[in-house]
C-alpha positions as CSV (number, residue, x, y, z in Angstrom):
1,M,-4.0,12.5,-178.0
2,D,-7.8,11.8,-178.1
3,S,-10.2,13.2,-180.6
4,K,-11.8,15.6,-178.1
5,A,-8.3,17.1,-177.3
6,N,-7.6,17.5,-181.0
7,E,-10.9,19.3,-181.5
8,T,-10.0,21.7,-178.7
9,I,-6.6,22.4,-180.2
10,D,-8.0,22.9,-183.7
11,R,-10.7,25.3,-182.4
12,E,-8.2,27.3,-180.3
13,Y,-5.7,27.3,-183.3
14,E,-8.4,28.7,-185.6
15,E,-9.2,31.4,-183.0
16,A,-5.5,32.3,-182.8
17,L,-5.4,32.6,-186.6
18,S,-8.5,34.6,-186.7
19,F,-6.9,37.1,-184.3
20,L,-3.7,37.2,-186.4
21,F,-5.6,37.6,-189.7
22,S,-8.4,39.9,-188.6
23,Q,-7.0,42.1,-185.9
24,L,-3.6,42.7,-187.5
25,P,-3.0,44.3,-190.9
26,M,-1.5,41.7,-193.2
27,F,0.3,43.1,-196.3
28,S,0.1,39.9,-198.4
29,R,-3.7,40.0,-198.2
30,V,-4.6,43.7,-198.2
31,G,-1.5,45.5,-199.6
32,A,-0.4,49.0,-199.0
33,A,-2.7,49.6,-196.0
34,A,-0.8,47.1,-194.0
35,Y,2.7,48.2,-195.0
36,K,4.5,49.5,-191.9
37,P,8.1,50.5,-192.5
38,G,10.6,51.0,-189.7
39,L,12.1,48.9,-186.9
40,D,10.8,50.6,-183.7
41,T,7.9,48.3,-183.1
42,S,10.0,45.2,-184.0
43,I,12.7,46.3,-181.5
44,A,10.1,47.0,-178.8
45,I,8.5,43.6,-179.3
46,D,11.8,41.9,-179.4
47,N,12.7,43.5,-176.1
48,A,9.4,42.4,-174.6
49,F,10.1,38.8,-175.5
50,G,13.7,38.8,-174.2
51,N,15.5,39.2,-177.6
52,P,15.1,35.6,-178.7
53,H,17.0,36.2,-182.0
54,K,20.2,36.6,-180.0
55,Q,20.0,32.9,-178.9
56,F,20.8,31.5,-182.3
57,K,23.0,32.2,-185.3
58,S,21.3,33.4,-188.4
59,I,21.7,33.9,-192.2
60,H,19.7,36.8,-193.7
61,I,18.4,36.5,-197.3
62,A,17.0,39.5,-199.3
63,G,16.4,40.0,-203.1
64,T,13.6,40.7,-205.5
65,N,13.5,37.1,-206.9
66,G,15.0,33.8,-205.7
67,K,15.2,34.6,-202.0
68,G,12.7,31.9,-201.2
69,S,14.5,29.2,-203.2
70,T,17.9,30.3,-201.9
71,S,16.6,30.3,-198.3
72,H,15.3,26.7,-198.6
73,L,18.4,25.4,-200.3
74,L,20.7,26.9,-197.6
75,A,18.5,25.5,-194.9
76,A,18.5,22.0,-196.5
77,I,22.3,22.0,-196.7
78,L,22.6,23.0,-193.0
79,Q,20.1,20.3,-192.1
80,A,21.9,17.7,-194.1
81,Q,25.1,18.6,-192.2
82,G,23.2,17.8,-189.0
83,Y,22.7,21.3,-187.7
84,K,19.3,22.0,-186.1
85,T,18.1,24.5,-188.6
86,A,15.2,27.0,-188.5
87,L,13.7,28.5,-191.6
88,Y,11.5,31.7,-191.7
89,T,9.8,32.6,-195.0
90,S,6.8,34.4,-196.3
91,P,4.1,34.4,-197.4
92,H,2.7,31.0,-196.8
93,L,0.9,29.1,-199.6
94,V,-1.5,26.7,-197.9
95,D,-0.8,26.6,-194.2
96,F,0.1,29.6,-192.0
97,R,2.6,27.4,-190.2
98,E,4.7,27.0,-193.4
99,R,6.3,30.4,-192.4
100,M,8.3,28.9,-189.6
101,R,9.9,25.5,-189.6
102,V,12.6,23.7,-187.6
103,D,14.3,20.9,-189.5
104,G,11.5,21.0,-192.0
105,K,8.7,20.6,-189.5
106,M,6.2,23.4,-189.1
107,I,5.5,25.1,-185.8
108,P,2.9,23.0,-183.9
109,K,-0.5,24.5,-183.5
110,E,-0.1,24.4,-179.7
111,D,2.9,26.8,-180.0
112,V,0.9,29.2,-182.2
113,I,-1.9,29.2,-179.6
114,E,0.4,29.8,-176.7
115,F,2.3,32.7,-178.4
116,V,-1.0,34.5,-179.3
117,R,-2.3,33.9,-175.8
118,R,0.9,35.4,-174.2
119,W,0.7,38.4,-176.5
120,R,-3.0,39.1,-175.9
121,E,-2.6,38.7,-172.1
122,S,0.4,41.1,-172.1
123,E,-1.9,44.0,-172.8
124,S,0.9,45.6,-174.6
125,Q,0.4,49.2,-175.9
126,L,2.2,48.3,-179.1
127,H,0.3,47.9,-182.3
128,P,2.3,45.5,-184.5
129,S,1.6,44.5,-188.0
130,F,0.8,40.9,-188.8
131,F,4.4,40.4,-190.1
132,E,6.0,42.0,-187.1
133,L,4.1,39.7,-184.7
134,T,4.5,36.5,-186.7
135,M,8.2,37.2,-187.1
136,M,8.5,37.4,-183.3
137,M,6.5,34.2,-182.9
138,A,9.0,32.5,-185.2
139,F,12.1,33.9,-183.3
140,D,10.6,33.0,-180.0
141,W,9.9,29.4,-181.1
142,F,13.3,29.1,-182.7
143,A,15.0,30.1,-179.4
144,K,12.9,27.6,-177.4
145,Q,13.9,24.9,-179.9
146,H,17.6,25.7,-179.3
147,V,18.3,25.8,-183.0
148,D,21.9,26.1,-184.3
149,Y,21.1,28.2,-187.3
150,A,18.1,30.1,-188.6
151,V,17.8,31.1,-192.3
152,I,15.7,34.3,-192.2
153,E,14.0,35.6,-195.4
154,V,13.3,39.3,-195.7
155,G,9.6,40.1,-196.1
156,M,10.0,43.2,-198.3
157,G,13.0,45.4,-199.1
158,G,15.6,45.1,-196.3
159,R,16.6,48.3,-194.6
160,L,13.2,48.9,-192.9
161,D,12.0,45.3,-192.9
162,S,11.2,44.0,-189.4
163,T,13.6,41.1,-189.8
164,N,16.5,43.6,-190.0
165,I,16.8,43.6,-186.2
166,I,19.0,40.5,-186.4
167,T,22.8,40.4,-186.6
168,P,23.5,37.5,-188.9
169,Q,26.5,35.4,-189.7
170,M,26.1,36.2,-193.3
171,C,23.9,38.2,-195.6
172,V,22.7,37.1,-199.1
173,I,21.1,39.4,-201.7
174,T,20.0,37.4,-204.7
175,N,19.1,40.1,-207.3
176,I,17.3,43.3,-208.0
177,S,14.3,43.8,-210.2
178,T,11.3,46.2,-210.2
179,D,8.8,45.2,-207.5
180,H,7.0,47.0,-204.7
181,T,8.1,50.3,-206.3
182,Q,5.6,52.3,-204.3
183,F,7.5,51.4,-201.2
184,L,11.1,50.7,-202.3
185,G,11.7,53.3,-205.0
186,D,11.0,53.8,-208.6
187,T,14.4,52.9,-210.0
188,L,16.6,49.9,-209.7
189,P,19.4,51.7,-207.8
190,K,16.8,53.0,-205.2
191,I,15.5,49.4,-204.8
192,A,19.0,48.1,-204.5
193,S,19.7,50.7,-201.8
194,E,16.8,49.5,-199.7
195,K,17.9,45.8,-200.0
196,A,21.5,46.8,-199.3
197,G,20.2,47.9,-195.9
198,I,20.6,44.4,-194.5
199,I,24.4,44.7,-195.0
200,K,26.0,45.2,-191.6
201,E,29.3,46.1,-190.1
202,G,31.9,43.5,-190.8
203,I,29.3,40.8,-191.8
204,P,30.1,39.0,-195.1
205,V,27.6,39.5,-197.9
206,I,27.0,37.4,-201.0
207,I,25.5,39.2,-204.0
208,G,23.8,36.9,-206.5
209,E,23.3,39.2,-209.5
210,A,24.3,42.9,-209.9
211,E,25.6,45.0,-212.8
212,G,26.4,48.6,-213.4
213,E,24.7,51.1,-211.0
214,I,23.2,48.3,-208.9
215,R,26.6,46.7,-208.4
216,K,28.0,50.0,-207.3
217,V,25.2,50.5,-204.7
218,F,26.2,47.1,-203.1
219,A,29.9,47.6,-203.4
220,D,29.7,51.1,-201.8
221,K,27.4,50.0,-199.0
222,A,29.7,47.0,-198.2
223,A,32.8,49.1,-198.3
224,S,31.2,51.7,-195.9
225,C,30.4,48.9,-193.5
226,G,33.7,47.0,-193.8
227,A,31.6,44.0,-194.9
228,P,33.5,41.5,-197.2
229,A,31.4,41.3,-200.4
230,T,31.4,38.4,-202.9
231,F,29.7,38.9,-206.2
232,A,28.6,35.4,-207.2
233,E,28.6,36.1,-210.9
234,D,32.4,36.7,-210.6
235,C,32.8,33.3,-208.9
236,P,31.1,30.6,-211.0
237,R,31.1,27.4,-208.9
238,L,29.4,25.1,-211.4
239,D,31.5,23.3,-213.9
240,S,28.4,22.3,-215.8
241,I,24.6,22.5,-215.6
242,V,22.3,20.6,-218.0
243,E,18.6,20.4,-218.0
244,N,17.3,16.9,-217.0
245,P,14.6,15.5,-219.2
246,D,12.6,14.5,-216.1
247,G,12.9,18.0,-214.6
248,G,15.5,19.9,-212.7
249,W,19.2,20.3,-213.5
250,D,22.1,17.9,-213.6
251,C,25.0,19.8,-212.0
252,T,28.7,19.3,-211.6
253,S,30.5,21.5,-209.1
254,K,33.6,21.5,-206.9
255,E,31.4,19.7,-204.3
256,G,30.6,16.9,-206.7
257,E,27.8,15.9,-209.0
258,F,24.2,16.4,-208.0
259,R,20.7,16.9,-209.4
260,L,19.0,20.2,-208.5
261,P,15.3,19.3,-208.4
262,L,14.0,22.9,-208.8
263,A,13.3,23.2,-212.5
264,G,12.9,26.9,-213.2
265,D,15.5,28.6,-215.5
266,Y,16.1,31.1,-212.7
267,Q,17.4,28.3,-210.5
268,K,20.6,28.3,-212.5
269,K,21.6,31.6,-211.0
270,N,20.2,30.7,-207.5
271,I,22.3,27.6,-207.2
272,N,25.5,29.6,-208.0
273,T,24.5,32.1,-205.3
274,V,23.9,29.2,-202.8
275,L,27.2,27.6,-203.5
276,N,29.0,30.9,-203.0
277,A,27.2,31.3,-199.7
278,V,28.3,27.8,-198.6
279,D,31.9,28.7,-199.5
280,G,31.5,31.9,-197.4
281,L,30.1,30.0,-194.4
282,R,33.0,27.5,-194.7
283,K,35.5,30.3,-194.7
284,S,33.9,31.7,-191.5
285,G,34.4,28.4,-189.8
286,V,31.1,26.6,-190.4
287,E,31.7,22.9,-191.0
288,I,29.8,21.8,-194.2
289,S,30.9,18.7,-196.0
290,D,30.6,18.2,-199.8
291,E,28.1,15.4,-199.1
292,S,25.9,17.7,-197.1
293,V,25.9,20.2,-200.0
294,T,24.9,17.7,-202.6
295,G,22.5,15.8,-200.4
296,G,20.8,18.9,-199.1
297,I,20.3,20.3,-202.6
298,E,19.0,17.0,-204.0
299,N,16.5,16.6,-201.1
300,V,15.5,20.3,-200.6
301,E,11.8,19.7,-201.1
302,A,11.6,16.8,-198.7
303,L,13.9,18.5,-196.1
304,T,12.2,21.9,-196.1
305,G,8.7,21.5,-197.5
306,L,9.4,23.9,-200.5
307,M,6.5,24.2,-202.9
308,G,5.5,26.3,-205.9
309,R,8.8,26.7,-207.6
310,W,8.2,25.4,-211.2
311,T,6.4,22.5,-209.5
312,K,5.3,19.8,-212.0
313,M,1.8,18.7,-210.8
314,Q,1.2,16.1,-213.6
315,D,2.6,14.9,-216.9
316,S,-0.3,14.5,-219.3
317,P,-1.3,17.2,-219.9
318,L,1.8,18.8,-218.4
319,V,0.7,21.0,-215.5
320,I,3.2,23.4,-213.9
321,A,2.7,25.9,-211.1
322,D,5.2,28.7,-210.3
323,T,5.0,31.7,-207.9
324,G,6.9,34.1,-210.1
325,H,4.9,37.3,-209.8
326,N,6.9,40.3,-211.1
327,I,8.5,41.3,-214.4
328,A,11.7,39.3,-213.9
329,G,10.0,36.2,-212.6
330,V,7.3,36.2,-215.3
331,S,10.0,36.8,-218.0
332,Y,11.9,33.7,-216.8
333,N,8.6,31.7,-216.8
334,M,7.5,32.7,-220.2
335,G,11.0,31.9,-221.7
336,Q,10.9,28.4,-220.2
337,L,7.3,27.8,-221.4
338,R,8.4,29.0,-224.9
339,R,11.1,26.4,-225.0
340,I,8.8,23.6,-223.8
341,M,6.2,24.5,-226.4
342,E,8.8,24.4,-229.2
343,S,9.4,20.7,-228.3
344,R,5.6,19.9,-228.3
345,K,4.5,20.2,-231.9
346,G,0.7,20.9,-232.2
347,A,0.3,21.4,-228.4
348,T,-1.6,24.3,-226.9
349,L,-0.4,26.4,-224.0
350,R,-3.2,27.1,-221.5
351,I,-2.4,29.7,-218.8
352,V,-4.4,30.0,-215.6
353,I,-3.5,33.5,-214.5
354,G,-4.2,36.3,-212.0
355,F,-2.4,39.1,-210.3
356,V,-2.5,41.3,-207.2
357,A,-3.7,44.8,-207.9
358,D,-0.4,46.6,-206.9
359,K,1.8,45.0,-209.6
360,D,3.0,46.6,-212.8
361,I,0.5,44.5,-214.7
362,D,0.7,46.4,-218.0
363,K,4.4,45.6,-218.4
364,I,3.9,42.0,-217.3
365,L,1.1,41.5,-219.9
366,G,3.6,42.6,-222.6
367,L,5.6,39.5,-221.7
368,L,2.8,37.0,-222.3
369,P,2.5,35.0,-225.5
370,K,-0.2,36.0,-227.9
371,N,-1.0,32.4,-229.0
372,A,-1.8,31.0,-225.5
373,V,-5.3,30.3,-224.2
374,Y,-6.0,32.3,-221.0
375,Y,-8.2,31.5,-218.1
376,I,-8.3,34.8,-216.2
377,T,-9.1,34.6,-212.5
378,N,-8.3,36.0,-209.0
379,A,-7.1,34.7,-205.7
380,Q,-9.4,34.8,-202.8
381,I,-7.7,37.7,-201.0
382,P,-8.7,41.4,-200.9
383,R,-5.5,42.5,-202.6
384,A,-6.3,40.5,-205.7
385,L,-7.2,42.3,-208.9
386,P,-10.7,41.1,-209.8
387,A,-10.8,38.9,-212.9
388,V,-13.2,41.2,-214.8
389,E,-10.8,44.2,-214.3
390,L,-7.8,42.0,-215.4
391,K,-9.7,41.0,-218.6
392,K,-10.0,44.7,-219.5
393,K,-6.3,45.0,-219.3
394,F,-5.8,41.8,-221.3
395,I,-7.9,43.3,-224.1
396,E,-6.0,46.6,-224.0
397,A,-2.8,44.5,-224.4
398,G,-4.1,42.6,-227.4
399,L,-4.8,39.4,-225.4
400,D,-8.1,37.7,-224.4
401,G,-9.4,35.0,-222.2
402,E,-12.4,33.7,-220.3
403,T,-12.9,34.9,-216.7
404,F,-13.5,32.7,-213.7
405,D,-14.5,33.5,-210.1
406,S,-11.9,31.2,-208.6
407,V,-8.6,29.5,-209.4
408,A,-10.3,26.1,-209.0
409,Q,-12.9,27.0,-211.6
410,A,-10.3,28.3,-214.0
411,Y,-8.1,25.3,-213.7
412,S,-11.0,22.8,-214.0
413,K,-12.0,24.4,-217.3
414,A,-8.4,24.4,-218.5
415,S,-8.0,20.8,-217.6
416,C,-11.3,19.9,-219.3
417,D,-10.2,21.7,-222.5
418,A,-6.6,20.3,-222.6
419,G,-5.4,17.5,-224.7
420,E,-2.8,15.0,-223.5
421,N,0.0,16.9,-225.2
422,D,-1.0,20.4,-224.0
423,V,0.6,22.4,-221.3
424,I,-1.2,24.1,-218.4
425,F,0.6,26.8,-216.5
426,I,-0.7,28.2,-213.2
427,G,0.9,31.5,-212.1
428,G,1.1,35.3,-212.2
429,S,0.8,35.6,-208.4
430,T,2.0,33.7,-205.4
431,F,-1.7,33.6,-204.2
432,I,-3.0,32.1,-207.5
433,V,-0.6,29.2,-206.8
434,A,-1.6,29.1,-203.2
435,D,-5.3,28.8,-204.0
436,F,-4.5,26.1,-206.6
437,L,-2.4,24.1,-204.1
438,A,-5.0,24.4,-201.4
439,W,-7.7,23.2,-203.8
440,S,-5.6,20.4,-205.1
441,K,-5.0,19.0,-201.6
442,Q,-8.7,18.8,-200.8
């Protein structure tokens, strides 16, 4: 394709994105104003496009934390087996097209342009959200690509999430923690009830973590639907899991020995959930070899394009980025950082941090170490809590730090201040990591 044609595609693609971003409310950018619960619009759009989700088999993934990693790992395993595999996730970090992939390749710009053109020319009287329309773009493209399986990550919650129009081969719910309480409920059982909404009549469901009242919510919902339920914690599938000095985990399972490259502590639970899901798929008749399980896991980043899960950016100083953004995710991150710092005598922990405004920030700040050096910033989205406001909360929590107008400025100062043995952590929000990755790729 010549340069002039490329310029035309790039221009038309940017125009399509401008329509999606500016004309449609986008929760990840603006927050509550864009939240649109209910399936009526999704069903109507699905009907308008000929019900594309019925043309492929799917696996539905929900949960407060870990659903992104779990989705990517399952997609990688299916790809390694040779199935043409689609993957739908949100939000994107750097490129909008990350949200929809087939065998690891992002949707082409031309297909984004064509879908937006078709939608605008339809003169539909429907008023979808950004998420509803981009989900339909993904399903429409997956159907045209004749995929065998699509791994579909829930956007928020489950029961009223627009992805809940699908009838999957299997459901997976990773865990429950407090997040989006203004939409999903102010107690863990209420949040669990919303996420349990993806459980469907007779469809097997794998539950990653659940205890007490939460477990009862899932068990009762599964029983009422006649859905076979597996609680992964009751079915440990790893014989051993040991941290690898170079990052990730060395694992031994019934499928063989493999290295899980995703290094976060939370991945120890995710991988058990994934292996239980594989076992469930096999029992339902899906052919997956042991070699495909181990090969898919070991190559998950290359196969799917996964980024931002305890990603080591460099060694000296050690720079790590992670998208953990709620109480459970930040707790895991701080625990792992504490362990790293114990092994680095005399090192300083430097944290580039920011949050979106609708998180339970006061509780999260209580998890942060007092002896770290903080570089307080905000992502470049309307939903971000301004750095100056976050600093006030830091001071109230007995913490302090310098404020910066952008993630790039905050990281540049942290990098300049850091010694070779120091650790720089970038996190607090998916969008802090997204801004960092976008800047680092320039």
